[in-house]
C-alpha positions, 0 to 999 in steps of 0.5 A: 521500610526504607525512608523517603529518598531526599531529592533536589531539583535544579532546572531553569524552566519554572513550570517544568521544575514545579511540575517535577517537584509536584509529581515526585512529591505526590508519589509519597516515596520521595521528599523534595528538599530543595530546588534551584535554577542554575549551576551555582544553585546546584552546588549550593544545594549539594553543600547545604542540603546534601540530598540523596539525589540531585536531579539536574538539567544540562541546559541552565545558567552555569551549565550542567556539566560544569555543575556536576564536576564542581559538585563531585570535586567537593563531594565525590559521594553526591549522587547526581541524575541528569534530567534533560531534553538532550539526546546527544551522545556527547552529552550522555558520555560527558555526563557519565564520565563526569560522574553522573549516575543517571541520564534520563530524558524529559518526558519520562512518567513520574512512576518510571522516574521514581523507579529510576531514582530508587534504582540509582539510590540503590547503586545502579547506573541508569541511561534511558534505553533509547539512548543506548544505541546512540552511545554504542555508535559513538563508541564504535571504533574506540576499541572498548567493544572490539572483543564483545563476542569473546567477552560475552562468551565468558558469561553463563547462560543465566548471566546472559539471560540477566544481561539481556533483560538489563540491556532492554532497560529493566531495573534489577527489581524488574529483572528479578520479578521477570525471572522469579529470583530475588533482587539480591541474586540479580545484584550478585549476577550483575557483579559477576557480569561486570567483572567478566565483561570488564565493565564499570556499570550496567550501561557499559555492560549493555553496550557490550551485549548489543555490540556482540549481537551486532557482531554476531549478526554480521559474522 
C-alpha cells in the first residue's frame, strides 16, 4: 500500500483554504503538511516541507505564476498543481509552460481532486477537461497541431481507443478499468502515443486528438 501523499495548500482565501485542507484530510489518502497564503509562503513551504504536491492558487499576493517559476528554479522536481478559478487559456498555458503538472478549477469535488492528485503523483499531467477546447483554440495557428491528422494516422487502433478516453478527461486508472486492461499497459500505450504524436504530455496529446477530429469533420 502506498503511503499517503503529502500535500501543502497555498491560497489567500482562509475559508476556501481551510475547506480544502479539511476535505483532503478527511479522505485518509492525503496528509496536509503545510498551508500558506502568499507566493513567498509557497516558496518557503517548498523548501522547508518538501511536500509531494504543492497545491497553489494563481491569484494571491506575490502571484502564483511567479511562485511556480521561483520554486522550480530552486527545485525542478517539486510537483505543483494549480487550483484556481481562472479559466483563462493564457493562465493555463503559462502555468504549464512554467512547469505546473496540473491545472484544476475550483469547485472540483474532493473525491475527484484526490484522484487527480494521485494521478499527478504517479507522473501524469492533468488539465480540467472543460479547458481543453479553450487551449486548442488558443494554439490554433501556431503550427503545433497543423499536422494532427497525419500524426493520428500513426496510431494503432488500440492507441486511438486509449487516447480517445484520455482526451475525455479520464485518468490512466479509469481508462484501464474501462478497457479491462492493467494501468501499466495503459502507461505503456501512453508512452508510445506521446512518441508518435511528438507530444510531451497528455494535454498536448489530447489537443492533437481533438484538432484531428475538427480537421476531419471539415475535410
